[in-house]
N, C-alpha and C positions, 0 to 999 in steps of 0.2 A: 466265594469269589470265583469268577469265571477265569478259565485258562485262556491265555492269549497265545495264538500260534504265531511264532516268528519264523519266517523261512530261513533255512540254513544257508549260509553263504557257500558258494561253490568252492570246493577245495581242489585246486589243480595240482596234480602230482608231477614229479620230474619225468622227462622223456625216458621211455623204456622201449623194449622190443617185445611185442606180443606174438607168441607162437600159438598156433591152434591147429586142431584136427577137425575138419568139417566134412559134411556130406554134400554132394552136388548131384543134381539130376543129369541125365544124358544130354539135355539141351543147355547145360552150363549154368543153370540157376542154383545158387546156394540154398540148401534146404534147412540145414541145422548145424550148429556148432556142437561137436561131441565133447571136446575138452580144450581148455586153453591155459596158458601160463605166461607170466611176465618175467622178463630177464633184463639184466643190465647191459648186455651186449648182443650184437647180431649173431656172433659165433655161438654163444650159449643158447640162444633161441633156436638156431638151426640144429644144433646138436640135440636139443630136446625133441624136435620133430623127427630127426633121424632115428632116435631111440624108440619112439612110439609108433610112428607111421607103419612100419612093416607088420606090426601085430594088430593094427586097428581094423575093426570090422564094423559093419552097420549094426547099430544097437538093436536089441530084440524088441524094443518098443515100437520099432518101425512096422513090424508085422501086426502088432496089437492095434496100432493106429490105423490099420487098413491101407498102408502105403505099399503098393506092389510094383510101382514103376522102378526101373533100374536106378540104383544109386551107386556112386563111386565115392571113395574116401580120398581126401587130399590134405596136404599140410600147407600152412600159410605162415609167413613171418612178415610183420609190418611194424614200423616205428611210429610211436605216438605217445599219448599220455591219457591216463584215466582222469576223469573229472567227476568228483562226487557232488551230486546235487542233493536237494532235500529228500528225495524219494529213492533215487537210484544212481548208480555210477555208470557213466557212459565212457566209451573209448573214442578219442579224437585223434585221427591219423595225422601225422605230419605230412602235409601235402607234397613236399619236395622229396620225400623218402620213397625208394622203390618198394614194391610189394614183391615178395618172393613166394613162389608156389612150388610145392613139392608133390611128386607122384611117386608111387612105389610099384615097380615092375619086377617080379621074380626076386623080391627081397632087396632090390637095389633102389635107393632113393635118388631121384633125379630132380634138380632144381632148375627153375626158369625165372628169370627176372622180368617183372612186368612194370615198366616205368609209367608213371602218370596214371595208373589205374586205381580207382577207388577200391578199397578192400571189401570183400564180400563176407 
């Protein structure tokens, strides 16, 4: 008997805060996400970034991949929800929520609120 493929219904999860550490080029284009984590509150997500950002470095695979342009590491916190489809899970941002960006200078994390900005 032949198998019949039935597409999975989308499973929408509750609103959460996604914290991530990303790489960005000097011209501001996001290149890659290094690590991310989901949290139940903005405070928990920001604390996660503040613990990890000071020690974050560009991954060694950057050199192996032949990327030699300058990259910077930054943190990001955004509110949204994961939506699981038949093949992969996607992140859908809550359009009314601010995006928080974090940079680290001399071991001190500084936050900047970016209202109305689509997450990178």
